[in-house]
N, C-alpha and C positions, 0 to 999 in steps of 0.2 A: 535626610541625607543630602549632601551637596552634590550638585550636578557639575560635571567637568565640561568645559567648553571644547568644541571640536578642535583638534590639533594640539591640545594640551598634552605635554609629556613631562616625565620626571626630569629630564634634561633641561627643559625650559624653566622648571621650578628651581632647580639648582643654579642655573645661570642667573635667574632673577635674584636669588639669595646672594650669590657671589657679587653681583653688581651692587646691591644694596649695602653689603658689607664694605666694599671698596669705597663707595660714596660716603658712608658714615665715617670711615677712617680719614678720608680727605677733609671732610667737614670738621672733625675733631681737631685735626692738625691746624687748620685755619683759625678755628675759634680759640685754640690755645694761644696762638700768637696775638690775637686781638685782646684776649683776657690779660695777658702779661703786659701789653702796652698800656691798656687803660688802668690797670693796677698801679703801674709805675707813675702814670700821669696823675692819678688821684693822690698817691702818697707824696709825690714831689710838690704838687700845688699846695695841699693842705699842710704838709710837713714843714713848709717854709713859714707857716703862720703859728703852728704849735706842734710840738713833738707828739702830743697826745690828742691830736685833732679829732680822731674818731670817738673820743670820750667827751668832747666839748660840744654840747648841744648848741651853744651860741654860734658856732661856726657852720651850722647846718640850717637848712630851711625850717621854718617854724612848723610846717606840715609833717616833717619827718618824725616818725614814731621812734624816737631815740632810745627810750628804755627797752622797747621790744627788740630793736636791732642790736643793742648792747648785750642783751641776754643771749641772742643768737650768736653773736661774736664770742662771748665767753664760753658758750657751749662748744663752739668750734675749737677754741683754744684747748679746752679740756680733752677733746677728742685727739688732739695732736700733741698732748702733753709729753709723750715719749720721744718726740723729735728733739734733737739736741738744742736747736735754737729756741724752741718753746720752753723746754726744761730749764735752760739757762735763765730765761727771763722770769720764769716762775720762782726759781730758787733765789736768784739775785735781786730781783726787782718786784717781788710779790705778784708777778704776772703782768705788770704794767709795761706794755711794749710800745715803743714809738710807732707811729702810723706806718712807717716804711717797713717795719717788721710785722706789725699786726696784719697788714694787707696780705701777707704771705700765708696767713691762716684762713683767709676768706675763700669760700667757694664762689663760683661764678654768680650764683643767685644772690648772695650777700653783696658781692661787688656791684651788681646791677641795681639792687635796692638802695645801696649806699649812694651810688651815683645819683639815683632818682631823688634822694633826700638832700643832696647838696644845694647850696644857694644857686639861683639862676645864673648869676654872673660867673660863678666857678664852673658850672656845667658848660657854659658857653666857651670859656677859655680852653677847656679840654676838648670839646666838640670841634672847635676851630682847627685843631691839629688834624682832624679827620675830614675837614671840608664840609661839615654839616653844622646845624645849630644844636643847642642843648636838648630840646624836646625830641628832635630826630634821633640823636644818639641814644637818649634814654629809651625810646621805642625800639631801636635796633638792638640794644643790649638785652632788653626783655625777650625779643624774638630769638636772639642768639642763645639765650639761656634755655629757652624751650627746645630749640633744635639740638643744643648740646645735651640736654637731658634725654631726649629721644635717642640720640646717637649713642650716648654712654650706656644706656640701659638696653641696648640691642633691639630697640623697637624698629619697625619698618619706617625708613625715612622716605 
């Protein structure tokens, strides 16, 4: 059986829960803004090179596990198949979406992994917008993805 510390009350436990909930909501709001910004930056940069850049392994770093990420992307597309914009691209273009549409189907985890798989120079161009270098932004995106998952799944932050 657990021992309670002196002075512990139900009110303190509720206050702690309320604080954690408020913190998680603030964190999710901030991460959402970062996610949208990075998503736009990735789509804009790579979309200028090729409309299907996410399908072009030559536009990504050789270390990138392209086949694995493409499968995860396709799985995500299927999960969102009922959304109008996804259904339109499935019906009209056999599901082949330009990167600026495709990124809208990505979860934060796929976005952070895709960024990690970009060429070093491309990472650097995006990271520069945020005042950091490519590896730093890559690390921060991984950390934010972890925090986002903790927050989204109602774990204690």
